[in-house]
Short mmCIF file of the C-alpha atoms (twelve columns), coordinates in Angstrom:
data_MODEL
# 
_entry.id   MODEL 
# 
loop_
_atom_site.group_PDB 
_atom_site.id 
_atom_site.type_symbol 
_atom_site.label_atom_id 
_atom_site.label_alt_id 
_atom_site.label_comp_id 
_atom_site.label_asym_id 
_atom_site.label_seq_id 
_atom_site.Cartn_x 
_atom_site.Cartn_y 
_atom_site.Cartn_z 
_atom_site.pdbx_PDB_model_num 
ATOM 1  C CA . UNK A 1  34.079 8.730  21.524 1 
ATOM 2  C CA . UNK A 2  33.825 12.457 22.294 1 
ATOM 3  C CA . UNK A 3  31.284 13.691 24.805 1 
ATOM 4  C CA . UNK A 4  29.520 16.899 23.783 1 
ATOM 5  C CA . UNK A 5  27.629 19.084 26.245 1 
ATOM 6  C CA . UNK A 6  24.877 20.974 24.401 1 
ATOM 7  C CA . UNK A 7  23.832 24.310 25.918 1 
ATOM 8  C CA . UNK A 8  20.787 26.464 25.171 1 
ATOM 9  C CA . UNK A 9  18.877 25.823 22.008 1 
ATOM 10 C CA . UNK A 10 21.503 23.342 20.801 1 
ATOM 11 C CA . UNK A 11 20.371 20.899 23.498 1 
ATOM 12 C CA . UNK A 12 16.739 21.604 22.659 1 
ATOM 13 C CA . UNK A 13 17.440 21.027 18.994 1 
ATOM 14 C CA . UNK A 14 19.132 17.649 19.462 1 
ATOM 15 C CA . UNK A 15 16.812 16.607 22.317 1 
ATOM 16 C CA . UNK A 16 19.516 16.177 24.944 1 
ATOM 17 C CA . UNK A 17 21.954 18.162 27.043 1 
ATOM 18 C CA . UNK A 18 24.669 15.649 26.261 1 
ATOM 19 C CA . UNK A 19 25.435 13.602 23.149 1 
ATOM 20 C CA . UNK A 20 28.367 11.467 22.052 1 
ATOM 21 C CA . UNK A 21 30.169 11.402 18.761 1 
ATOM 22 C CA . UNK A 22 31.749 8.072  17.979 1 
ATOM 23 C CA . UNK A 23 35.133 8.960  16.519 1 
ATOM 24 C CA . UNK A 24 38.780 8.868  17.527 1 
ATOM 25 C CA . UNK A 25 39.482 12.399 16.226 1 
ATOM 26 C CA . UNK A 26 37.562 15.141 14.465 1 
ATOM 27 C CA . UNK A 27 37.958 18.797 13.596 1 
ATOM 28 C CA . UNK A 28 35.931 21.245 15.711 1 
ATOM 29 C CA . UNK A 29 33.906 22.538 12.740 1 
ATOM 30 C CA . UNK A 30 33.103 19.010 11.613 1 
ATOM 31 C CA . UNK A 31 32.035 18.147 15.175 1 
ATOM 32 C CA . UNK A 32 29.507 20.997 15.146 1 
ATOM 33 C CA . UNK A 33 28.261 19.808 11.741 1 
ATOM 34 C CA . UNK A 34 27.892 16.268 13.075 1 
ATOM 35 C CA . UNK A 35 25.917 17.425 16.109 1 
ATOM 36 C CA . UNK A 36 23.829 19.659 13.844 1 
ATOM 37 C CA . UNK A 37 22.978 16.525 11.874 1 
ATOM 38 C CA . UNK A 38 21.483 15.033 15.054 1 
ATOM 39 C CA . UNK A 39 18.920 17.831 15.241 1 
ATOM 40 C CA . UNK A 40 15.237 16.997 15.301 1 
ATOM 41 C CA . UNK A 41 14.558 20.301 13.530 1 
ATOM 42 C CA . UNK A 42 14.805 20.628 9.749  1 
ATOM 43 C CA . UNK A 43 16.730 23.926 10.050 1 
ATOM 44 C CA . UNK A 44 18.594 24.015 13.377 1 
ATOM 45 C CA . UNK A 45 19.540 27.492 14.574 1 
ATOM 46 C CA . UNK A 46 23.183 26.706 15.134 1 
ATOM 47 C CA . UNK A 47 26.147 26.044 12.854 1 
ATOM 48 C CA . UNK A 48 29.914 26.240 12.818 1 
ATOM 49 C CA . UNK A 49 29.778 30.050 12.444 1 
ATOM 50 C CA . UNK A 50 27.571 30.881 15.444 1 
ATOM 51 C CA . UNK A 51 28.638 28.248 17.954 1 
ATOM 52 C CA . UNK A 52 31.368 28.543 20.538 1 
ATOM 53 C CA . UNK A 53 33.296 25.353 21.255 1 
ATOM 54 C CA . UNK A 54 34.840 25.057 24.717 1 
ATOM 55 C CA . UNK A 55 37.266 22.230 25.263 1 
ATOM 56 C CA . UNK A 56 37.941 20.734 28.691 1 
ATOM 57 C CA . UNK A 57 41.373 22.358 28.766 1 
ATOM 58 C CA . UNK A 58 39.642 25.776 28.908 1 
ATOM 59 C CA . UNK A 59 40.198 26.840 25.299 1 
ATOM 60 C CA . UNK A 60 37.148 28.434 23.707 1 
ATOM 61 C CA . UNK A 61 36.727 29.411 20.070 1 
ATOM 62 C CA . UNK A 62 34.276 29.698 17.188 1 
ATOM 63 C CA . UNK A 63 34.327 26.386 15.351 1 
ATOM 64 C CA . UNK A 64 34.532 27.872 11.843 1 
ATOM 65 C CA . UNK A 65 37.642 29.862 12.684 1 
ATOM 66 C CA . UNK A 66 39.645 27.016 14.183 1 
ATOM 67 C CA . UNK A 67 41.665 24.098 12.933 1 
ATOM 68 C CA . UNK A 68 41.594 22.492 16.384 1 
ATOM 69 C CA . UNK A 69 41.412 18.715 16.350 1 
ATOM 70 C CA . UNK A 70 39.430 16.994 19.086 1 
ATOM 71 C CA . UNK A 71 40.418 13.550 20.259 1 
ATOM 72 C CA . UNK A 72 38.732 10.490 21.723 1 
ATOM 73 C CA . UNK A 73 37.974 10.823 25.409 1 
ATOM 74 C CA . UNK A 74 37.662 14.617 25.385 1 
ATOM 75 C CA . UNK A 75 34.636 16.499 26.649 1 
ATOM 76 C CA . UNK A 76 33.605 19.624 24.819 1 
ATOM 77 C CA . UNK A 77 30.756 22.098 25.245 1 
ATOM 78 C CA . UNK A 78 28.830 23.674 22.390 1 
ATOM 79 C CA . UNK A 79 27.467 27.068 23.326 1 
ATOM 80 C CA . UNK A 80 25.306 29.123 20.957 1 
ATOM 81 C CA . UNK A 81 26.072 32.860 20.703 1 
ATOM 82 C CA . UNK A 82 22.567 33.570 21.965 1 
ATOM 83 C CA . UNK A 83 22.254 31.094 24.794 1 
ATOM 84 C CA . UNK A 84 19.918 33.016 27.083 1 
ATOM 85 C CA . UNK A 85 22.168 33.059 30.116 1 
# 
């Protein structure tokens, strides 16, 4: 399981500031897609191209431009480009 902290409109879209993804490993872009699939909105305003992924080790990147694999037990934050501060 990977714990995902959802900032700004991502949290609003999925209805929670924190969600879990039940997997032992997953690519960062696929993780964003999976969380996007949890959205209560038909067209969520976030995707792998406009979402920053920050991993607990301090690395931050745009999901679409990374081949980073995330592993079970990690905590990551999803931050939209326009997060409102």
